[in-house]
N, C-alpha and C positions, 0 to 999 in steps of 0.2 A: 504494499499499499504505500501510496506517495505522501509524504508529509508536507505541510504547507510550509513554503519557503524552499523547498528543495526541488530541482527541476527532475531529478531521477532518483532511483533507488541507489545508485551509485554514489552521488552527492550525500545522501542520507547516511550510508556507511561510511563515508570519508568522515562526515561530522562527528560520529561516535567515536573513530579511530583518534582523531584531533583531540575530543574531549578527554579521552583517557588519557593520550599521551601527555596532557597538562600535568597529570600526576605521576610522571614516568620515575621510577627508581631503578638503579642499576647504573652500570658504567655505560654511558652514551656514546662513547668513543670507541666501543669495542663492537665493530660491525656484525660479529656472529653470534653475540650474546643476546639472549631474549630479555626483553624489559618487563618489569612489572609496574602496574598490574597486568597479568596476563589474560589474553583474549580468547575464548573459544567461540568461534562463528557458527551458529546453528540456522540453517537454511532448509527451506523445503525440499524434500527429496525429489528429484526429477530424472528421468532416464536420458534427458537430452544435457549432455556436458555442456554445451556452448551457451545454455540458458542459466546457469549457475552464476547468478550476478556478482555475489561475494567474491568468488575466486577471480573472476574477470577483472574485477575492481582492484583485487590484491596484485594481480600479476602487471596491470598498468602502473602501479606506484611501488614496485619492488624495491626501488632504491631508497624509499623514504624511511627515515628513522622510525615514524610511527607504525610501520609494518612490523617491528621487530617485537611488537606485544603479541602478535599472533601466535598461539600456541598450536591451534589446529582448526580444520574445517569438520563439520558434523553435519551430516544430511539426513533428514527424519520427515517422516509423514505425520501430521495431525489425525489422519485417519486410519492409514493403512499399515503403519509401521508395528510389528509385533513388539511383546513386552521385553524380548531379547534385546531389541535396539535400544529400547528405553535404559536398560540396564547398562549397555555399553557407554551411553552418554554418561550416566552416573559415575561409571567408573572413571571415565575420561576426565571429569570435574574433580573427582577424589584424588586422582592421580596428579592432576595440575595443581591442586591446592597443596599437595605435599611438597611441590617445589617451591612454595613462596617462603620468602624469607622469613616471616613471622611464624611457620610451622615449628611445633615443639617448643614454642616460647614458654620459658619457665614462669608458672603462675602461682601464687600463693593458694595453697589448699582451701582456705577460708573463703577466697574468692570463687573458686570452681563451686563450693557447697552453695553460695549466694546465687551463682549465675544458675544453678541448677534450679534452685527455688523461684527464682525469677521466670524461668522457662515455665515451671508448672502453672505459676500465675498467668503467665502470657497464653497458656493454652486454654484457660478457662474463661477466655474473651475478655479480659482486661486489659484494656490499652493504655491507661493512665493511672499512675498511683500517686498518693501523697508520700512525701518525704518522710514523714513520720511513721508510715507504714513499712517503709523500706528499713527504716532503723529496727523495727520489731523484728523483721525478717533476719536482718543481719545479726541481731543479738542472738537469734536462736542458731547462728551458724557460727558463734564464738566471735563474731566480728563486733567489737564493741567500741573500738576506738574511732572517734568522729573523723580525724584526718584521713586515717586509712580508708574509711567508707567513701568518702570524697574522692579520693585517689582511685578506688575501685570503680566509680560512678564515672569519673571522668575517662578511664580507660575504656569502658564500655562504651561511652558516646564516642570515643575516638574511633573504634572499630564499626559503629554502625548499629550496634545491639539496642541501645537507648539513645533517647534525647535528653540531655541533662546540661543545665547552665548553672554555673556556681552562683551567679549573681541573681537568678530567679529559681531558687532551689525548692520552693513549694511543692511542684509536682516532677515527676519522672515519666516520660513517655515510654512505655515499653514497647510499643509497636510503632516503629518509624512510619510504616504504610500508612498508620491511621492518620497520622500527621499530614503526610502526603495528601491524603483523601480530603482532609481540611482545607490545605492550600488549594486544591484543585476546584473546591467549591466558589473560592473567591475569583480565582483567576481563569477559571474554564470558560470557553466560548458557549457551551451548552447552558443556557440560560432559559428559564421559562417565559412564556409571552408576558405575563401581567409584570415580571420584572424588568423585561427588556425593554417595555414601553414605559417605564416609570421615569420620573424626574431623576432620581437619585442615580440610576444605571447611566441615563444620557450624560449627568454631570461627571460621573466616573471615566466615561469614554471621551469627553471633551476636555477635561481639566486633570484628571487623575484623582480626584477628591473623591474619598468613599465615606459615606455617612454609616455611623455605627448601626443605625436601623438597616440599611443595605446589607452589611455584613452578618448581621444576625439572620435577615430571611435567606441568605445564601447558605449559612450553616445548616439551614433546616432542609436544604435539599435531600440529605440523607439522615433522616431522622433517627434511624437506628443507631448510629455511630454516637449519638449524645453529644454533639460538639457544643450545643450551647450551653450544657454544664460547666464547661471548661473554657468558655470564650475568653475570659480574660487573660487565662494563660496562654491560650493559643495565640491571641493578640501579641503578647509579650514575646513569644518565641518567632513569630513572624517579623517582628522588630529586629530581632537578633540576626535572622537570616536574610535582612535586608530586601525583605518583600513589600512591607508598608513603612511608613515613616512620618514623624510629625515633624514639618519643616519649621525653622526659626522664623518668626513672624512677629516683630515688636509690635505692631500698630493695632493688631488685632487679636484678643485672647481668643476668642472663640475660633479663629483661623489657625492658631498656634496649637489648639488641642484637637484639631481635625487630623485625620489620617489621609495619606496620599499613598497612591499607586502609580508612579509615573509611567511604568511600562505597559499599563493598561491604556494609556492614551492612543486613539487610532487615528485621528485626523494627523495627515502628513504636511506638516508645515516647512517651508523652505527657510533660509536665512534670510531671504528677502522679505517674507512674510513676517517673522519674527521682528525684524527691524521696524517693519512697518506698525506692528503693534505698539511699538515704543515711540513712535514718531521720530526714528532715528535718520533723519534727511538732512541735517545741517551740513552743508559743503565744507565748513570750516572744522567740523568733528573728524577725527581721524580714527580708523581702526588700526590695530596691530596686525602684523602677519599672522598667518596661522602656524600654530605650534602643533605638530601631530607626531603621535606616537603609532608607529606602523607596525603591527604585530603579524607573526607567522599565522597565528590563530588565535582569535579573542573571543572566548565564551561571554556570551550575553550576561550570565549571572555574574562574571568578574567585572564586567563594565558597572553592573549595579552596585556591586561593592564600592567601586571608585565614586561612582555618582553620588551615592549615599554619603560618602565620606564629606564630600563639598556640600551636601545640603546640612550636614551637621556642623560644618567649619564656617559655613558663610549664611548670611540672610538670603533668601529667594526674593528676586525682584517681583514687582507687580507692574504690569503693563497699564497703559493709559485708561483702559477699562476696568481697572482694579482688580485684574486677574492674575493669579499667581503664574510665574512665567514657566512652567512646565510644558513642555512639547514632546512630540513622539521623537525620543533620541536627542532631545535638547532641553538645556536648563540655563537660566541667565539669573547670575547672583551679584548682589552689591559688593564691590571690593573698597567702596568709599563710603565711610561711616555716614557722612551727610547725605548719601542718596541721591546726590544730585549730579555726580561726574561718572567716573569710570564703572564699568560693568564687564563681568566675566563671563563668557559663553562657553558651556561645556558641551561637546557633541560627540555622538556616538554613530558610525556607521560600520558596514562590514569590515572587521579587522582593524580598526582604528579607534583612537580617542584623539579630539581635536579641541584646541583651545583658542579664543580670541578674545582680545579686549577692546571693548569701543571706548570712544572719547578718550583716546589715549593722549597724553602731553608729554612734554620733554622731561619732566621730573619722575616719569614711571620706568624708566629703564630698569632700576634696581627692582621694583616690584615685580616687573616681568622675569627677571632673572630669578627672583624668589619663587614665583608662580611656576616656572619650569622645573626648579629644583625640588619644589613640593610635590608637583605631579609625579616626577620620576620615584620620589621617596615613597609616595603613596603606593604606587603601583609595586615596588619593590617590598614594600612591608606587608602589602596584601598578599603577594606570593609566598612570604615566609609564613603568615597567619594560616592560610589555607594549603599549605605544603605544596605549592603548584610551581610550575616552571614554564614561563612564557618567554619567548623570544620576541624582541621588538627594536626598531631603529626609531632614532629621534630624527624628524624631518621638518622643514619649515617651507611655507607656501605663501605667495604674494596675498596681501589682504583682500583683494578683489575676486580671487580665486575660489573655485568650488572645492570645499574641503574633501568632498566625496571623490573627486577626479583625481587619479594618480599622476596625470600629465601636470607638470610644474613643480612636484614636489622635489625638494632639494635635500639631501644628507647633511645632517649638522657636521660630520666628519670633512664633508667637502670643503668648509670654511677654513679648516687648518691647511689642506693642501692645495687649495686654488689660489692663484695669483691675479686672477682676472676680477675686474672690478664690475663686471656686469655679466648676467647669463639671460640665455634665450628661453623664455617662457613658452611652452608648447600649448599651455590652455588658451593664451592670449596672441601667441604668434607676434611676440614683440619682446624687447629686452627690458630688463629690470636691473636696478642696481643690487649687487650681492649684499652691500653693508645695510640696506634697509630691511633685509630680511634675518640676517645673522645676528646683527648688533643688538637687535631689541630684546631677544631671548638669551643671549649668550654674554651679555655685558659681565666682565669680570673674569672671563675666559680667554677674551682676546683683548689685544693692547688698543687703547681709545686715546688720541691726543686729547690733552686738556684745552677746554676751550678759552679763549682769551678773554679776560675779564676786565671790564673798565672800572674806574673809580666812581663811585656814586656819591653824590652830594645830596643835602637836604634830607636828611634821615630824620624822621619822626622820632623823638625821645620821650620817656616820660620823666618824672622828677628826680630819678635815680641817675645823676649826671656822671657817675663814675663810669657808665657803660656807654660807649660810643663806638659807631663803625668807623674807623678811620680810614681804611682803605683795603681794597682788594688787590690780590697779589697773582700774577700769572707766573707759573714756574717755569714756562717754556719747554717743558719735557713731557713726555708720554708717560702715562700711569698704567700700571698693571693692577688692576683691583683684585682684592682678596678674593679668593674661590669659595669661603666658607660662608662669610657674612654677607648681607646684602650690599654693603658700601663700607669701604674702609674708614670713611669719615663719619659712620654712623656707630661707632663704637669706641670707647675710651676707658680707661682704668682709673681708680681712684687711688690716693696714698694709701689707704686700707686694703687695698687688693681687690675691692669689689669692681664689677664690670657694669658699665652702662651701655645699654644698647637700644636701638629704636626699633619698632615693628609696627607699619601702618601707623596709626594715630596714636601709638603709646611709646612711653620711655620705661623701659624694664631696667632695675638693678638686680644682679644676681651675684652670688658669692663664688668662689673658685670651685666649689662641688656642683654648681649648677642650680642651686637653690634660689627661687626668686624672693628677694627681700621687700620688694614693692614695686608696684607699676604706677606710672603717672599720666593722666590724659585729662584735657579739658575740651570744651567746646571751641576754644580758640587756639588749640594745638593741632592744626590739620597737616598731615603729611611732614612729620618730624624729619630733617634730611642732614641734621649736624648735632654732634654733643661734644662738649668738652669739659674741662673742670677748672675753676678759677683758683686765686691764690688762698681763698679761705674754705676751700673744699666745697664750694656750692657747685651744683651742676648747672651748665649753661646749654640750653636746647633750642636750635633753630628750626622753623617750620617754613617749608617752601610754599604751601597753599595758604596759610593764614599770614605768612609774610612777617613773622616777628620772632622775638627771641624771648625765653622764659628763664628765670633764674630760680633753682629749685635746691631746698635743703637737701642734706646728703641723706635723709631718712624718708624724703619724699613727703613730708607732713605739710609743708608750706610752700608757696611759690609767688612769684611776681613777675609780671610783664615788664622787661627792661628796655626792650625796642620793639616798639609798635608797627614799624613799616620797614621791611628790607627790600633790597632790589630785586628785580625779577630774576636776574642770573645768579643763583645763590650758589657759592662754592663751600669749600670746608671752612668750618668755624673754629677760629683760633683764640685765645686768650694771651695776652702780653701785658705785664705791669708798663705804665707810662710814666 
């Protein structure tokens, strides 16, 4: 049977091989070795060898590493195969399991006893059990140590026997398939007519917002599974699996308490459509080039993990119609806390994650670099968390290009090897400046010349006359910015050894062990871009957007604006005794 989204059975088989290969174990550099998890392909038995799709698909991609998961093919008929063939399949599965690296793994005896008792409970059609009841069963198996019980449950969760999370321990799901059935109630296309025609269902399809009333109706589709009795726990588990989420929305508490399922949005909006919904048509506004992570294979579930991470870190934008800015495979986020300027757009397409910043200004280069590093760090951390291995290349593309189109994408590594100042864009059939693509996202990894700064007069000062902007200095040298922090000028140390650094609209003070001692922010500290310490151990903080300088006590408890108007070209902030 052909699945939606696949043009052939071969593509469907390829998808599952790719998905399993994301969890590959074993030496990938040894061509003859079989990778774990091992795959047994079971196909309908047919006398015509040339119609066996799985084997044809395997032969056409025999050099691919993902094919090394294959243990064997097995052919069987659902209606005609004798019991002996079923027994052969059981034997093959058992023999393959014995080759697994976790076979004969040493396990405490009390764990085996408790696992046996849980199997008995599971066989009596109990799908979910209270933690306190697990404790009673464990005590009967001489497992009375709480930490040891948690360790057992985490191990059972790891191998897929149960679903258990330490931060929501009230219930343990004994039958993972029961949970999958609960998920299917919510995300399935098979919806009853009276629900499909309802306002709540249309709202889910258009905006991703799902009401609690609709979720309870959907859980009732399979009443014998008693989902409604455990709906609160199921919702918490769905949040843990990044299926539903409550986005950060500061202006509307009701919205912030609402669940969203962005993956359920069906209307296909283009970038042009999204920009139109924000009225982003100012000819003076500038978009950044596209930053693209191009994967060999990107599971949709993995993108959801990354996308939900952005939803947790940033506040989701609202468009001109006060609609939450979720679209099919697209989300728009505020990165300027005033919500007046820059916005970050996060996009998903087949095997790529793409980012762009709208309303870019010249002071955003280090923010772009931070977002680039943050994206790659998030992807790498997610791989470690879910024990996945995904291969990707970092690429850039011109701002006006279609991020889904492979034409015009440039590898980031090309920026270090190329001496050409321009490149030919295959999508637009014209030349673009290389620097406009690479410098935006890679500032700090390539050398940039210092801009010539002019002496600025007529600085507006407050009554604290000790602090005056005397002059700005052009060093006349190229600078290589630090690769670890956003900007070498955004970090300094105090005589006590503490470190002051800026991040978006905040100043942080941390000690040498990485502990945050305090953070400082005000309405008129917008985009801090320079920090230093004066002769009395006060912190001086210069802000590029609010165009002022603040003097802050070393413990962050008090502050004072000492320069009210800075020049447009803000360079490094220095302090000197006059």
